[in-house]
Structures are given as structure tokens and as C-alpha cells.
C-alpha positions as CSV (number, residue, x, y, z in Angstrom):
1,M,61.1,6.6,61.0
2,I,59.3,3.8,59.2
3,A,55.8,5.3,60.5
4,A,57.0,8.6,58.7
5,N,57.7,6.8,55.7
6,V,54.5,4.6,55.8
7,F,52.6,8.0,56.1
8,M,54.3,9.7,53.2
9,I,53.6,6.5,51.1
10,V,49.9,6.6,51.9
11,F,49.6,10.1,51.0
12,R,51.5,10.1,47.8
13,I,49.2,7.1,46.7
14,I,46.2,8.7,47.4
15,H,47.4,12.2,45.8
16,I,48.7,10.5,42.7
17,A,45.7,8.1,42.3
18,A,43.0,10.8,42.9
19,G,45.1,13.1,40.5
20,V,45.4,10.6,37.8
21,A,41.6,9.8,38.0
22,W,40.8,13.5,37.8
23,A,43.2,14.4,35.1
24,G,42.6,11.6,33.0
25,S,38.8,12.0,33.3
26,V,38.7,15.6,32.3
27,F,41.2,14.7,29.4
28,L,38.6,12.1,28.2
29,F,35.8,14.3,28.5
30,V,37.3,17.5,26.7
31,L,39.3,15.5,23.9
32,Y,36.8,12.9,23.4
33,I,33.4,13.0,24.8
34,Q,32.4,16.6,24.2
35,P,33.6,16.6,20.6
36,S,31.9,13.1,19.9
37,V,28.7,14.4,21.5
38,A,28.7,17.6,19.7
39,A,29.1,15.4,16.4
40,I,26.2,13.1,17.0
41,A,23.7,16.0,18.3
42,P,20.9,15.7,19.1
43,A,21.4,12.0,19.4
44,G,23.9,12.6,22.4
45,A,21.4,14.4,24.6
46,P,20.5,11.1,26.3
47,F,24.1,9.9,26.7
48,V,24.8,13.5,28.2
49,A,21.9,13.2,30.6
50,E,23.0,9.9,31.9
51,L,26.7,10.8,32.1
52,L,26.2,14.2,33.9
53,G,22.7,13.5,35.5
54,K,22.4,10.2,36.6
55,R,26.1,9.2,36.8
56,K,26.9,12.5,38.2
57,L,30.3,13.0,36.5
58,V,31.0,16.7,37.4
59,D,30.5,15.5,41.2
60,R,32.8,12.5,41.0
61,L,35.5,14.9,39.2
62,L,35.0,17.3,42.1
63,M,35.5,14.4,44.6
64,Y,38.8,13.2,42.7
65,A,39.9,16.9,42.6
66,A,39.2,17.6,46.3
67,T,40.9,14.3,47.3
68,T,43.9,15.2,45.1
69,I,44.2,18.7,46.5
70,V,43.7,17.5,50.3
71,G,46.5,14.7,49.6
72,G,48.7,17.2,48.1
73,L,48.1,19.7,50.9
74,V,49.3,17.1,53.5
75,L,52.4,16.1,51.4
76,Y,53.2,20.1,50.7
77,V,52.9,20.7,54.9
78,R,55.3,17.8,55.3
79,L,57.7,19.3,52.9
80,W,57.2,22.8,54.3
81,D,58.4,21.4,57.7
82,Q,61.5,19.5,56.0
83,F,62.4,22.8,54.2
84,G,62.3,24.8,57.7
85,G,59.4,26.8,57.1
86,F,57.2,28.2,54.1
87,G,59.7,30.9,53.3
88,N,62.6,28.4,52.6
89,L,60.3,26.2,50.9
90,I,58.8,28.6,48.3
91,G,62.3,30.4,48.0
92,S,63.5,27.1,46.7
93,T,62.8,26.5,42.8
94,Y,61.5,22.9,43.6
95,G,59.2,24.7,46.2
96,A,58.1,27.3,44.0
97,V,57.1,25.0,41.3
98,L,55.3,22.8,43.3
99,T,53.5,26.0,44.5
100,V,52.6,26.9,41.0
101,G,51.4,23.4,40.4
102,A,49.1,23.4,43.4
103,L,48.0,26.8,42.7
104,A,46.9,25.8,39.2
105,A,45.0,22.5,40.6
106,I,43.2,24.6,42.9
107,A,42.2,27.1,40.3
108,G,41.0,24.1,38.1
109,F,39.0,22.9,40.9
110,S,37.4,26.1,41.7
111,I,36.2,26.3,38.1
112,G,34.6,23.1,38.5
113,L,33.0,24.0,41.7
114,F,31.7,27.6,41.1
115,G,31.4,27.5,37.1
116,T,30.9,23.8,36.0
117,R,28.7,22.5,38.2
118,P,26.3,25.2,38.7
119,S,26.3,25.3,34.7
120,V,25.7,21.6,34.4
121,Q,22.8,21.6,36.7
122,R,21.1,24.7,34.8
123,L,21.7,22.6,31.7
124,L,20.2,19.5,33.0
125,A,17.3,21.4,34.2
126,L,16.6,23.0,30.9
127,G,16.9,19.9,29.1
128,R,14.1,18.2,31.3
129,Q,12.3,21.4,30.9
130,M,12.5,21.2,27.2
131,A,11.7,17.5,27.0
132,Q,8.5,17.8,28.8
133,A,7.3,20.6,26.3
134,E,5.3,19.8,23.4
135,G,6.9,20.7,20.4
136,P,10.0,22.3,19.5
137,P,11.5,24.3,22.6
138,A,10.9,28.0,23.0
139,P,13.4,30.1,21.5
140,D,14.6,31.5,24.9
141,L,15.1,28.2,26.4
142,A,17.3,26.8,23.2
143,A,19.2,30.0,23.2
144,E,20.1,29.8,26.8
145,F,20.7,25.9,26.3
146,Q,23.1,26.7,23.6
147,R,25.1,29.5,25.9
148,L,25.1,27.0,28.7
149,Q,27.1,24.4,26.1
150,V,29.4,27.0,24.9
151,R,30.2,28.0,28.4
152,L,30.6,24.3,29.6
153,K,33.2,23.9,26.8
154,M,35.2,26.9,27.7
155,L,35.0,25.9,31.3
156,A,36.2,22.2,30.9
157,R,39.0,23.3,28.4
158,T,40.1,26.0,31.0
159,T,40.4,23.4,33.5
160,L,42.2,21.0,31.5
161,G,44.6,23.8,30.8
162,F,45.0,24.5,34.7
163,I,45.2,20.5,35.3
164,T,47.9,20.4,32.8
165,I,49.9,23.0,34.3
166,S,49.7,21.2,37.5
167,V,50.7,18.0,36.1
168,L,53.6,19.5,34.4
169,A,54.9,21.3,37.4
170,M,54.5,18.3,39.9
171,A,56.1,16.1,37.5
172,T,59.2,18.3,36.7
173,A,59.4,20.3,40.0
174,Q,62.5,18.5,41.1
175,Y,64.5,19.1,37.8
176,W,64.3,22.9,37.8
């Protein structure tokens, strides 16, 4: 019994700590960093190159997200067993709300992995290409760079929306 409790405590800590890091980082980025960088553009370009390129922010956020989801999956499977099966878990309001939260987290992670990460990689490549060019950037490169910035802003906000749904579901599931 003690080993089971230690197991659950360890995975809850992993799940919650990684989730706080992921959600808090995305929240900070969307509400403060993106608008600040946009307000001081083009002076913010070196900061963004450092944050997204050298410090690999998106990869770190994806690592936090994956850790959150794996930790949560372990807890979910244990809960599934405690309820006597998936049907019983999902049939309860508690289980249904947790499932919505889990699916929202997976959606946020998927957006980061399949939308944000490739877009950031392309944005950084374009930024390097534009920095190496003499004179102003070619109009097609500048237009693609602008499209990617708009896309990344939308992806970040959508991800934050899914994370918010997940946090609210997880925090309130036992009260429904």
C-alpha cells in the first residue's frame, strides 16, 4: 500500500510540476513576450532569435508538455483501473471531465509539435537568410516571414486556449 502511494505521489508531482512549467511558460509567452517583441520590432529580433533558436524554447515547451502528458497518462490508467474499467471511468462525470482535460492537453501538444515547431524552424531559417542578405530583404522572403509571424501568434494563442481548458478541467473535475 505504501509503495502504491509513493508511486502516485511521484507521478502527481511529475505531472503537476511539468504542467505548471508548460502552462506558465506558454501563458508568459502569449500574454507578455509576443506582444512586447511586436511592440519593439525590429529591435526584438535578436531576443527572439536567442529565445527560439539558441535556447530552443519550443523544444523545451514540447518536453514539458510530453512529460505532463506521460505523467498524466500513468495517473489516468491507474484511475481507470480503480474505476473498474475505461467505460466506468468515462461514464462518471469525474472521468469525463478528466478525459476532456487530457484531450485538450494532447491537442495543445500536437499543435506545438506539428504546427509551432516547424513554423519556428522556418522562421529562424528565413531570419538567418534575411540577415545575410545585403540591403533590405527580398519582398517574397519578407512576406513569408510576416505570414509565419501571424501563424505563430495564432498557434500560440490556440495552444494557450487548449492548455487553459485542460487546467480548468483538471482543477475542477472532482467538483462536477
